[in-house]
N, C-alpha and C positions, 0 to 999 in steps of 0.2 A: 353579445357581451364583448368586453375588451379582450384583446389577444393576450395569451399568457406569455410572459417574458421568462426565459430561462437563463440563469447566469451560473458560471462555474468557477471554482477555485480549488487549488490543491495545496495542502500543507507540506512544507519542506522540513528537512531535518534540523534539529536544534543547532547543529554546528554551523549552519549557514547564517544564523543570527537574524532571521526574519520570521519570527513566530506568527505574525498576523498576515503573512503574504496571501493566504487563501482568500481573505476578505478583500484585499487589494485587487486580486485577479477578478473577483466577482464584480466589484465596483467598476473596474476598467471595462468589463464586458458590457455593462449597462451604458457607459459613456460612449463606447464605440458603436453600439447597436442603434442608438437613437439620440437625437438632440434633446428630447424632452426629459430623458433620464438624467442628463447632466444638469439641465435647468431646474429639475425638481429639487435637487440638493445643492443649489448654487450657494446658499448661505452657509452651508457646512464645508465648502471647499477649502477655506483657509485652515480649518482644523484637520480635514482629511489629508491635505497636502503636507501638513506638518507631520502627520503620522506616516503617510506614504509619499515621500518626495517624488517618486516616479510619476504620480498623477500630474504634478506640475509641468511635466515635460510633454504631456499629450497635446497634440495640435488641436484636438476637439475642444480643449478648455481655454485656448489662448484668447478667445473673445470674452471670456468671463474673468472676473477679478478673483484669481485664486492665489494671490500673494500671501505667503506665510510670514512675511516680515522677518525671515531668518529664524523662525521658531522651530524647535524640535520638541517632541514629547518624550518625557521620561516615563518609560513603561515598566520599570523594574519593581515598583512598589505596588502592594495590593490595591491601595486606593486609586493609583494611576491605572492599574489594570481594569478596574471597574469602570473608570472614566472612558477608557478605550472601548470596552464592550458597549457602553452606552452610546458612544459616538457612532460606532458601526451599526448599532440597532436603529438609531435615528436615521442614518443614511438609507438603510433598507426600508424603513417605514415611509420615508419621503418617496422612494422609488415606487413603492406599492400603491401610492395614491394614483398613479397613472394606469394601474391595472394589476391583475393578479401576478404574483412573482413566485418563481421556483428557484431556490438557492441550493445548488449542489456543492457540497464540501467534501473533498476526497482526502483520504489518508490522515484521519484524525490522530492515529497512533504516532505520527511523525513529529508532533509538536506538543510541548508541555502545556500550552494554554488552550489547545483546541477543545478538549472536553468541557472545560469550564466555560469557554466562550459559547459553545453550542447550548449548554444548559441555560446560560443567561439569555441568549437570543430566543429560545423556545418560550421562556417565561415572559419575556418583555414584549415579544411580537405576537403573542397568542391571539389577540382580537383581530389581527389584520389578515388580509387574503394572501398569506405567504406560506408556502410549503418548503420546509427545510429537509433536504435529503443528505444524509451524511454517511460516509463509508469509513470503516476502520478494520484493521486486521486484529482479530481477537486471539490469535494463537501465539503472539509474542509474549515474552515475560517482562518486557520493558516497562509498560504502564498498565498492568492489570487492574490496580486499585482505582485509577482514574476512570477507566472505561466502565468498571463495575459500578462505581458511584453514579456515573451518568445514566447508565441503564436503569439502575434502581430508582433514580429520580424521575426518569421519563416514563417508567411503567405506570406511574400515577396519573399521567396525562391521558385523557380519554381518546385523543386522536393520534396516539403514538403507536407505531407498529415496528417491531424488530423482525428483520428478514435475514436469517442466516443463509449465506451462500456457501454451499459445500463444494469441494473440488469436483471436477468433472469425473463421472464414471468413464470406463473405457468406451462404452457406446456413445456417450455424449461427446467425449473428446474426439472420437473418430468422425462424428458428424461435423464437429467444429473444424477439424483439420481439412475435411472435404470442402467446406465453405471457403477456407483460406486458400485452397488450391484451385478455386474456380468451380465449386460444386462437382468435383470429380470423385471417383471412387478411390479409396485408400486400401492398400494391401493390408490384411489383418496382422501380418507379422510386423510390418512397419508401424501400424497403429499401436501395437502392444509395446514396442520399443520406445516410442514417443511417450506413451503414458508412464512407462517405468521411469524414464528420466525426469519427467516434469511433475509426476504425482498428481496429474489432473489440474495443474495450475494454468489457467487460461493465458495469463501474461507470458509465462515461460514457454508455453506451447507456441504462441504466436511468434515470439522472437526466435525460437528454435527452428520452426518451419521456415521462416524467412531466411535464416542463415543457411539452412541445408539446401534450399532452392538456389540461393546465390552462389554457393560453392559446388553445385551440381552433385551433392551427396545423396540427394533423392531426385528421381526423374520420372516422367510420365511415359509409360510403356505404350506400345502401338495399340494395345487394347484399351487405352484410356485409364489404366490403373496406375496409381503412383506407388513406386517401390524404392527401396534403398538401392543405390547404384553400387556396383562392385561387390565382392564377396569376402574381402579380407579386412580385418581391423574392425573397430567399433565405430560406426558412422557418427555417433554423437560424442566422440572422444574430445573434440574441441568445441566447448560450449561458447555461444556468442558472448561478447563482452558485456552486453546489457544484462544477460542472465547472471553471469558471474558477479557483476556489481550488485545486482538486486539481492542475491543470496548472501554476499559478503556483508551488505548493510544490515540485513536481517539478523545475521549471526552476531555482528558486532554490537547490536543493541542488548544482547544477553549479558547478565551478570558474569563476572570473570570466571567463576567456578564452572558454570554451565558451558561457557565458551570453550574453556580449556579441556573439559571432559569430552566434548564433541570432537575436538581436534585429535585427542588421544584415541578415541574410539574409531576414528576414520581409518587408522592403520589396520584395524582388525577386519576391514571389509565392509561391503554394503550391508551384509547380514552376518551376525556373529553370536556365539553363545554368551549369555550373560556372565557365566562363570569366568570366561576369558577376560572380560572387562574387570571383574572383581580382582583377578590376579594382577592385571596391569595397573589398576588404580588402587592398589593396596594402601597407599598413603593418603588417599582422599577421604576426608571426613564426610559423614552423612551421604555416602554414595547412593543408597537406596532412595533417599529423598530427592537428590539431584536428578536421578534418572526418572523418577516419577514426575517431576516438574517438566522435564524435557518431553516425556510422553504426552502429558496433558497439553503442552503448548505446540504439539505437532511436529517436533523435530525427529523424534524416534517413535517406533511402534513396537509393540510386544507380540511375540508369536509363541504361544504356549504349546508345549509338546512333551512327550515322555522323555525322561532323562535330563530335564533342565530346560528352562526357557531361553529363547533367542530374542535378540533385539535387532532392529533394522532401521536404517535411515529411511525417512519417508519418501525421499526422492533420490534418484541417481545424481541429479544436479547438486543437491546438498552434499552428498558424500564426496563427489569429485572436487568441489570447491574447497572443502575442508582438508582433504588429503593433499591437495596441491598447495595449500597454505603452509605446509610443513616442508622444511628443508630435507634433503636426502639423509643428512646425518640424523635429524630428529626422527625420521621414519624408521631408520635402522634401530 
C-alpha cells in the first residue's frame, strides 16, 4: 500500500495572534516532504496563502501559481471561522488522496479555536484515510469547558480513543533520566531530587537534566553512576529558563484569584498547613472553592493528617517560580 505520511503542528498562545498556526505547520510539512503534496492542493493555494501568508514565501511553491492578489481573510466572525475550518479540511482531504495521512496537533489548550477546529475536522474528514492525533493539557483552568465539550462530542465517535498521560512515577522518571544521560545508572538520591522538583513532568525533566549537565551540577562518577556534584546548596536552585517560562505561562493562564492565591501561598513553603493559608488569606472570598479548583487542576495537592490538613505545591519548580515572582517586600 501507499506510505503513511505524518505531518505535525503545534498551537501557540493566543497572545501571538496566530490561532491557526498548527495547521499552517502541518501543511508546510506536506509541501516540504514531497512535490505531490503541494500539487494535490494547488487549486487551494490562493486561499491557503491568503490565510497563511508564510506559505507564499516557500521556494517549493514558486513554480505554482499561489498568488493571493493581496487578499487576506477575516477570521474574526463565526461564519468566517467555519470557512477557515472548511478550507483546512479540504486541504487535508486533497493531501489524503495521495495516501494515508496522520495529522498530529499539539497543545490544543494554547488556542481558543483549537478544540472547535478539531471537532469540525473529525466530523468532516471521517470517511477519509486520515488519523488525527491531538494533545492537550487537561490540568489547566484556562479552557476546561472547551476541552470537556470536545471530549463529550468525540466519545460518540466509534473510532475515538482518549489516552490520559499521567506524570512519571519515580521509577519511570529514573529510567527516563538514565536514557537522557546515555543509558547510564542514576543515583537514587539524585533521582528523588529530580522527581521532587519536576513532579514527573517529562518536559521539565529533560530541560532540567540538560541544564544540570551543562553547568556540571551533576556528573558521572568513576563507577558510571550519575550523582549530584558538590555537597552544599540545593543543586536545582537555578531552574533552566525554559522551565521557568513554561511554569510562568501555565500559571498566567489561571484566573486572577487562583493566580494570586498561589503566589500568596508560596511564601508559606513547598508544604504548609491549610490553617496557615486560611489566616493569611482571611480576606479572600470562597477560599475553599478556589483551593479545591487548584487541587483538581494539579497545582496543589492535599495531605490529610491528624491535627489538620496540609497543602503542598505539586512540584518544586512550581513553588520556586511563584516565590521568585514576588518582590522581597511582598514576601515579608
